[in-house]
C-alpha positions in Angstrom: 0.0 0.0 0.0 1.3 3.4 -0.9 1.6 5.9 2.0 -1.3 8.5 1.8 -0.3 12.1 1.4 -0.9 13.9 4.8 -3.4 16.7 4.8 -4.6 18.9 7.7 -7.8 16.8 7.8 -6.3 13.4 7.4 -2.9 12.5 8.7 -1.1 9.2 8.2 0.4 8.2 11.6 1.2 4.6 11.1 2.5 2.6 8.2 2.0 -1.0 9.5 1.3 -3.4 6.7 2.3 -1.0 3.9 2.9 -2.7 0.6 0.4 -5.4 -0.3 -3.4 -4.7 0.0 -4.9 -5.0 3.4 -7.5 -7.8 3.8 -9.9 -5.3 5.4 -10.2 -1.6 5.9 -12.4 -0.6 8.9 -13.9 2.9 8.6 -15.6 5.1 11.2 -16.3 8.8 10.8 -17.8 9.7 14.2 -17.6 6.9 16.7 -15.6 7.9 19.7 -12.1 6.7 20.5 -12.0 2.9 20.6 -15.8 2.5 20.5 -16.6 -0.9 22.0 -18.2 -2.5 18.9 -15.8 -1.0 16.3 -12.7 -1.8 18.3 -13.9 -5.3 19.2 -14.4 -5.9 15.5 -10.8 -4.6 14.7 -9.4 -6.9 17.4 -11.3 -9.9 16.3 -10.2 -9.5 12.7 -6.6 -8.9 13.6 -6.6 -11.8 16.0 -7.8 -14.1 13.2 -4.7 -13.2 11.2 -6.3 -10.7 8.8 -4.3 -7.7 7.7 -6.4 -4.8 9.1 -6.3 -1.1 8.4 -8.4 1.4 10.4 -9.5 4.9 9.4 -11.0 6.8 12.4 -11.0 10.1 14.2 -9.2 8.6 17.1 -6.2 9.3 19.3 -4.3 6.2 18.3 -1.6 6.9 20.8 -3.9 5.3 23.4 -4.0 2.0 21.5 -2.6 -1.0 23.3 -1.6 -3.1 20.3 0.4 -2.6 17.1 -1.0 -5.3 14.8 -3.1 -3.0 12.6 -2.4 -0.1 10.4 -4.3 3.1 11.0 -5.0 6.5 9.5 -6.1 9.1 12.0 -8.6 11.8 10.8 -9.5 15.0 12.5 -12.9 14.7 14.1 -15.7 17.1 13.0 -16.3 20.0 15.3 -20.0 20.5 14.4 -23.0 18.6 13.0 -22.8 20.5 9.6 -19.1 19.6 9.4 -19.9 15.9 9.5 -20.7 15.5 5.8 -17.5 17.3 4.8 -15.6 15.1 7.2 -17.2 12.0 5.7 -16.1 13.2 2.2 -12.5 13.6 3.5 -12.8 10.1 5.1 -13.9 8.7 1.7 -10.9 10.4 0.1 -8.7 8.8 2.6 -10.3 5.4 2.0 -9.6 5.7 -1.7 -5.9 5.8 -0.8 -6.1 2.5 1.1 -5.8 -0.7 -1.0 -8.0 -3.3 0.7 -9.9 -6.4 -0.4 -12.9 -5.4 1.8 -14.1 -2.2 3.3 -16.3 -2.1 6.4 -17.9 1.2 7.6 -19.9 1.9 10.7 -21.6 5.3 10.3 -24.7 6.5 8.4 -22.7 9.6 7.5 -20.7 7.5 5.1 -23.7 6.0 3.3 -23.6 8.5 0.3 -20.0 7.6 -0.4 -20.1 3.8 0.1 -21.5 2.9 -3.4 -18.9 5.3 -5.0 -16.1 3.5 -3.1 -17.4 0.2 -4.2 -17.6 1.3 -7.9 -14.1 2.9 -7.8 -12.3 0.0 -6.1 -14.4 -2.9 -7.4 -14.3 -4.3 -3.8 -17.2 -5.1 -1.5 -18.1 -2.3 0.9 -19.9 -3.6 4.0 -22.3 -1.5 6.0 -22.2 -2.5 9.7 -25.5 -1.1 11.0 -25.7 -0.7 14.7 -28.9 1.2 15.1 -32.4 1.8 13.8 -31.8 5.3 12.7 -35.2 5.9 11.0 -36.8 5.4 14.4 -34.0 7.4 16.1 -34.7 10.4 13.8 -38.4 10.2 14.5 -38.2 9.9 18.3 -34.7 10.9 19.4 -33.2 13.7 17.3 -34.3 16.7 19.3 -32.4 19.1 17.0 -34.9 18.3 14.1 -38.1 20.3 14.3 -41.0 18.0 15.5 -43.1 18.6 12.3 -40.2 17.4 10.2 -39.2 14.3 12.1 -41.7 11.9 10.4 -41.0 12.9 6.8 -37.2 13.0 7.4 -37.4 9.6 9.0 -39.3 8.2 6.0 -36.9 9.9 3.6 -33.9 8.5 5.4 -35.3 4.9 5.5 -35.8 5.1 1.7 -32.3 6.4 1.2 -30.8 3.8 3.5 -32.7 1.0 1.7 -31.5 2.3 -1.6 -27.9 2.2 -0.6 -28.2 -1.2 1.0 -29.8 -2.6 -2.1 -26.7 -1.4 -4.1 -24.0 -2.5 -1.6 -25.6 -6.0 -1.1 -23.3 -6.6 2.0 -24.3 -5.7 5.5 -23.6 -6.7 9.1 -26.4 -6.1 11.6 -26.8 -6.3 15.4 -30.5 -7.2 15.9 -33.0 -9.6 14.1 -35.3 -6.8 12.9 -32.5 -5.2 10.8 -31.5 -8.6 9.5 -35.1 -9.1 8.2 -35.3 -5.6 6.8 -32.0 -5.8 4.8 -32.5 -9.4 3.6 -35.8 -8.3 2.1 -33.8 -5.8 0.0 -31.8 -8.6 -1.5 -28.7 -7.9 0.6 -26.5 -10.2 2.8 -27.4 -9.4 6.4 -25.1 -11.2 8.7 -26.3 -11.0 12.3 -23.4 -10.3 14.6 -24.9 -9.5 18.0 -23.4 -6.8 20.1 -22.2 -9.1 22.9 -19.1 -8.0 24.8 -15.7 -9.6 24.5 -14.8 -11.5 27.7 -11.1 -12.4 27.7 -10.0 -11.3 31.2 -10.6 -12.7 34.7 -13.9 -11.5 36.3 -13.4 -12.7 39.8 -12.5 -9.4 41.4 -14.4 -7.8 44.4 -17.0 -5.3 43.3 -17.2 -1.9 45.1 -20.3 -1.3 47.1 -21.7 1.2 44.7 -24.3 1.7 42.0 -22.9 2.0 38.5 -24.0 3.1 35.0 -21.5 2.7 32.1 -23.6 3.7 29.1 -24.0 6.9 27.0 -25.0 10.0 28.9 -28.0 11.3 26.9 -31.7 12.0 27.4 -32.7 8.8 25.4 -30.4 6.6 27.5 -31.9 7.9 30.7 -29.6 10.6 32.1 -32.6 12.3 33.8 -33.6 9.0 35.3 -30.1 8.8 36.9 -30.6 12.2 38.5 -34.0 11.3 39.8 -32.7 8.0 41.2 -29.8 9.7 42.9 -32.2 12.3 44.4 -34.5 9.5 45.8 -31.4 7.7 47.2 -30.4 11.0 49.0 -33.9 11.5 50.3 -33.8 8.0 51.9 -30.4 8.5 53.3 -28.6 5.9 51.2 -24.9 6.8 51.3 -23.6 4.5 48.5 -22.5 6.5 45.5 -24.0 6.4 42.0 -21.1 6.3 39.5 -21.4 7.2 35.9 -18.9 7.3 33.0 -18.1 10.6 31.3 -19.7 9.6 27.9 -21.5 12.7 26.8 -20.1 12.3 23.3 -19.3 16.0 22.8 -22.6 17.4 24.0 -20.9 20.0 26.3 -24.1 21.9 27.0 -25.9 18.7 28.3 -22.8 17.7 30.3 -22.6 21.1 31.9 -26.3 21.0 32.9 -25.9 17.5 34.3 -23.0 18.4 36.4 -24.7 21.6 37.6 -27.7 19.6 38.7 -25.4 17.2 40.7 -24.0 20.3 42.5 -27.2 22.2 43.1 -29.0 19.2 44.5 -25.9 17.9 46.3 -26.3 14.4 44.8 -23.9 11.6 45.5 -23.0 11.0 41.8 -19.4 10.4 40.8 -18.3 10.9 37.2 -15.6 8.4 36.0 -13.2 8.9 33.2 -13.9 6.9 30.0 -11.4 4.1 29.2 -10.7 2.0 26.1 -13.0 -1.1 25.8 -10.2 -3.5 26.9 -9.9 -1.6 30.2 -13.7 -1.7 31.0 -13.2 -4.3 33.7 -11.5 -1.6 35.8 -14.7 0.5 35.6 -17.0 -2.4 36.1 -15.2 -3.2 39.4 -16.4 0.1 40.7 -20.0 -1.1 41.3 -22.0 -4.1 42.5 -25.3 -3.0 41.0 -25.5 -2.0 37.3 -28.2 0.3 35.9 -29.7 0.5 32.4 -32.3 3.4 32.8 -33.0 3.7 29.0 -36.2 5.6 28.0 -39.1 3.5 26.7 -38.9 4.9 23.1 -39.3 3.0 19.8 -35.8 4.0 18.7 -34.2 2.4 21.7 -36.5 -0.3 22.9 -35.4 -2.9 20.3 -31.7 -2.5 20.8 -29.7 -5.1 22.8 -28.1 -3.2 25.6 -24.4 -4.4 25.6 -23.8 -2.9 29.1 -26.2 -5.4 30.6 -24.1 -8.3 29.4 -21.0 -6.6 30.7 -22.7 -6.2 34.1 -23.6 -9.9 34.1 -20.1 -11.1 33.3 -18.4 -8.9 35.9 -20.7 -9.6 38.8 -23.1 -6.7 38.9 -26.8 -7.3 39.4 -28.8 -5.5 36.8 -31.8 -3.1 37.3 -33.1 -2.1 33.9 -36.0 -0.3 32.2 -38.7 -2.7 31.2 -38.2 -2.5 27.4 -38.0 -5.2 24.8 -34.2 -5.3 24.4 -33.8 -5.5 28.2 -36.4 -8.3 28.4 -34.4 -10.3 25.9 -31.2 -9.6 27.7 -32.5 -10.5 31.2 -34.6 -13.4 29.8 -37.8 -11.8 30.9 -36.4 -10.7 34.3 -35.0 -14.0 35.4 -31.5 -12.6 35.3 -32.2 -9.1 36.5 -34.8 -6.6 37.7 -37.1 -4.9 35.2 -39.0 -1.8 36.1 -40.8 1.1 34.4 -38.2 3.6 33.4 -39.9 6.5 35.3 -40.8 4.8 38.5 -37.8 6.0 40.4 -39.1 5.0 43.8 -39.2 1.3 42.7 -35.7 1.6 41.3 -34.5 2.7 44.7 -36.6 0.0 46.4 -34.7 -2.5 44.3 -31.3 -0.9 45.1 -32.1 -1.1 48.8 -33.1 -4.7 48.7 -30.0 -5.7 46.7 -27.8 -4.0 49.2 -29.5 -5.7 52.2 -30.7 -9.1 51.0 -27.6 -11.1 50.4 -29.3 -14.3 49.3 -31.4 -12.4 46.8 -28.4 -10.5 45.4 -26.2 -13.6 45.1 -29.0 -15.6 43.4 -29.4 -13.0 40.7 -25.6 -12.4 40.4 -24.7 -16.1 40.0 -27.5 -16.8 37.4 -26.6 -13.8 35.3 -22.8 -14.5 35.4 -23.4 -18.1 34.3 -25.6 -16.9 31.4 -22.9 -14.4 30.3 -20.2 -17.1 30.2 -22.5 -19.6 28.5 -24.6 -17.6 26.1 -24.1 -13.8 26.0 -20.5 -13.5 24.9 -18.5 -12.4 21.8 -16.9 -15.8 21.1 -19.6 -17.2 18.7 -20.4 -13.8 17.2 -16.8 -13.0 16.3 -16.6 -16.3 14.4 -19.5 -15.2 12.2 -17.8 -11.8 11.7 -14.4 -13.3 10.8 -15.9 -16.0 8.5 -17.9 -13.4 6.5 -15.1 -10.9 6.1 -12.5 -13.6 5.3 -14.8 -15.1 2.7 -15.3 -11.7 1.0 -11.6 -11.0 1.1 -10.8 -14.4 -0.4 -13.3 -14.0 -3.2 -11.9 -10.5 -4.0 -8.2 -11.3 -3.5 
């Protein structure tokens, strides 16, 4: 592979694997540094012996391995800048010789068929989310009157691109069904976490939330739960990870609310996915307070499976994805997302009823090790990408 020409927007910082074409080029335009799914995919492909190159707006100095090539791009600073950033990412991808390209962001959809046409190589859309529903119910920056038509227009556009690409990876069955109906491959690779470290550490006596900090994912519920814990005199901390994904205004308001209400909420620094066990050791009860919205209810919440594996007992909103993850509540506690008194009732019981806590903890941990893990999923991923790379070698 020839070394790309550095530009202010796209700087080559590693030449590993230069020369022959890479087996696969993994592309993300907006996912944060070492995003769990994207990085888990990179690691799985590299561990399988494939030659991997990554194009991402990441600080690669934080990586903990050197077995993949990378090209670091400058992340966009605003929503309007994202399309221009995707164009620059496409220009960078054109400089990378690869047998297969895999991209993870809807922003890249307009450029994917062009990349396929110019390279003659398969371009795989790894679809993590149901964005048409997210536009309709979760994009607050879109005027309410426009959300339904924009949602319909985006669905039609996404369907058109998928029908041209013919190669997709999906995380949930309803996306598999939708893309298969368009005549595309739709390989179901569930978003289960990778478990390759010991999980027998002692958990701190604390309540923990490790997911994204946004309205849809229940940030307001966390504040309400902490307020009810304070009212009852519970002294255990509620710990959250600083994952506001660039929404500084929302982050500032959340922190101000903690201070003004004197809530016992601690904000933890984010870490790469391979260091998540360090964070998961900081709690014994794991929360998933996601809002009951159509754009979120069908998603499988990865953090629940991480809680299971690392010995946290789960309390989650009673939505479809969480019902699947907890096997209808047999592996965790399901509650209405907005009944904060019942959430704190559950926290109090788990902190005081040892037999109840240990029963849920043991069953959930066994399920994570037996069923809800990345091992089987990565085999499907590697098999699909290796087959595409071999056929287009």
